[in-house]
N, C-alpha and C positions, 0 to 999 in steps of 0.2 A: 505492500499499499506506499509505502513510498515517494518522496521525489515532488514536485516542483507539479501544481493541477491552479488550472484558471479554471473554474463551472463545474457543473456534476458529469461526476466520469461511470460509470460500473467499470465496478473493480470484478464480481462473480455475479454468475447469472445460470449458481448454481442449481437446478432442478429447480425446488420449493422453495432456497430460500438467494435468496438478491442481498449481498453487496454492494452497493454507490459509495461513495464518496469527495464531497464539496468542502473544498476548503479545506481546514484540520478536522471538521466531522465526517464518521464513520456511517448509514446510515442502513442499518438490517435489516427486510422486510420480509416475514414469510408472508411467501407468497402462494396457498393451495386454498384455493376460496373454496371449490365444491365439496370442502372436506370444513370448512369452516379453518381453513388451517391448522389443523386439528395435528395435533407431531408423530412426525417415527421419528425408531431409532436413526436411519440416516441423515435425519432434517436434525436432531437433537446436533452430531457429528458438524455437521456444519456451523452449525450455531455455535458450535465451543473453537471449532476454528478458528471462526468468526474473529469471538473475542478473543480470545490467544493472537489472533495478529495484531491487531486494533493495537490489545496493547506490550505486542512488541516493536509498533510503532510508535516515534520519537516524533510520525511527524500525525500522529490524531492524536485530540485530547479531547478529545468524546465518543460516547457509539449512544446513539439514540436508535431502537428496537419495535420496532413497529411491525400492522398485520396489512393487509390488503382488505377492498371489501367491504364490509359487514363485520369485522371481525377481528381485534388483537392475538390470539389464540383460545380455542374452544377446547386445551388441553391435547391431552398424551392421548394417544389414538387407540382406540384398545384394541381395534382388531390387531393391531401391529401387535400390541400387548398380549392377546391372549397368544398371540401366535409361537407360541414360546421366549422368545429371539429373545438374550440378556439385554439386561440391565444398563450393561457399561459404558454407554453410550450418554443414556440419561446421567450416573454417572457423576460422565467426564463434564455435560454442561452441567451442574449443580455446583463444578469443582467448577468451574470455569469465573462462573457468572458470580462467586461467593472468594474468587481470591483474584478477582483481575483489580491493576491499582490504576484501570484507566474511567472514568467518572464515565459510568450507563443512568442514559436518561430514559426517558417510556414512552412511548405518545399511544395506548390505548383507545381504540379508534372504536371500537366496542364489545365484539365476546370477551366473555377475561374467564373461563374459566378450571380447576381447578389448577396447574402450571403454572398459568397464566395471570393466575391472580399472585402464587406465592409466588414466583419470581421478580412480581414487582417490589419484594423490598427487599429487594438483594439493585435492586437501583438507586442511584441518589439522588435521581428526580423525578413523581413521573405525573406527567398531564392527561388527561382525559376528556373524551365527548363527556355532557349530558349523559346522554344516550346510555353514558358503557355501562355493561351487563358484569357487574363479576361475582364468580359465586368460588366454593372451594367446596363438593358435595362426594368427598373422602369416601367421607362415613357411610353416603345415604350408597356406593356401589358396593362397599362392603373389605372399605381400605381404608390406612394412615392419609396422614396428611405428609408434606417430602417438600422440601428446603429448605428444610431447620425453621416452616412455617406454625413446628407448636410451638416454641421458641419464640420468633420472630415474631409473628401477629398479636399476642396478646403485648409484648410494648410498644406496639402502631397502639393499637385497637383498643387496648384493654383487656383482659382476663373474658370480663362479660360479655363482651362481642364476638372475641375471637373464639367464644364455647357457641354462640348467635351461629355464627358461622359455619365452625365445622361441625354442628351438632344436629341443628334444624336444616341446613345448609341452604339456610338465607341467601337470596337476591341480596348488592350490594350496586344502588347506581350511582352514576360518575359523579350526579349530585352529593350524596352521600359520602362515597370516597373521600371527599376534601374537604367533610365535615368530620368527618373521624380519623381521619388524618391518614389515610394508604393514597394522597393523591394532594403532590398544590393546587392547585388550581382549574378545572375547568374551562374549555376550551369547543368550539365549532368552527372548522375543522380543526383536527388537534393539532398538526403535523406540523407545520405551519411552524406556531410553537413553541412544542416544544423542539424541533431547528435552529429554531434561533433564540432557546433559552441555551442551549447543549454549543452557537457558534461565542456564544456568551464567554463562560467553561470554557471552551476550547482557547479562548483568547489568552488564559491567565494564562502568568509561569506554570511551565510546564509542570519541572518540581518541587512546585510549592505546593502546586492545584491535585495533584496525585499522595503527596504528605499528609497532606490535611484528610484527604479522605481514608489514609489509611488510619490516623490518630479517629476519624468519627466514627468509625468502624474495628473500635480498638476489640471487642470480646472476639474476632471474626475465630480465636481455636474452642471458644464454649460453640460454638452456630457451626461449625465443620466437624464437633464430637455428635451434636442432635442431630447434623443434618448426617452422619452413618449410621445412628443408631433406626432412624427412622429410613431411611432404603432398605438395610433389612429388614425392618417389621413388614416394608412394604412391599418383598419383590418371596414373604412369607405369606404375605394376605393376594396377591395375584395367584400363588398356588390353593389354597382357601379355600371352602366350602359357598362360603358364604357369598366374594365376588362370581363365583362358576354358580349359582342359584342365583344370583342379580344379571347376572347375562345371558344360563337359560329364560328367564321371565320376560329379558327385552324381543328374545327372541321366537318368542313365540305370543309375544303380541299383532 
């Protein structure tokens, strides 16, 4: 990604994830509209690669993550998960998004389910459409929270609201996300606002911005430990009878 740039330049258009660069901002777009941008293991790999590449590029001062059409991401592609594929790429993406030094900005343009919500907890700034729809229906699927969200979501919204989101499957609108502290601001369209904020962040002194991010996230070791616990529980739940029963009930509808 390094080198002088003028205007938008598409760096990668690899399947369902596209990376473009304008100035010192990398825009990572989840582009699988037919499936509401649901994530497969191949997409997790591309997302992790994009974050790690941006993190290692001194010319990149911020990364914006967004989706196409009316979805940020509908979360994990359950068919991909049920195929018995390894969770290695999911784990690699979560490790990347929780550890990169480059500032991350999310532009939530619509539906944000499961990891679509929990990855926001690892972003430094979050902007949402007022009509965005955020939820984390892990328990309803017979699964458990991931991405250290069982630790981070209560820190952001409080224990009671986090319990409501996880245990009842409550949906949170974009406007509520701002009120609850999940997002910085709501705007429509949201992407230009996120890109403007990213440009401001990217314009700051490189090392000072990245060190400040690290200081703000100084609880990283606790986060990584919780993430490992969740990943183990999530993998067990995927093989368990409750998830199988939910999936069987869906198929019979």
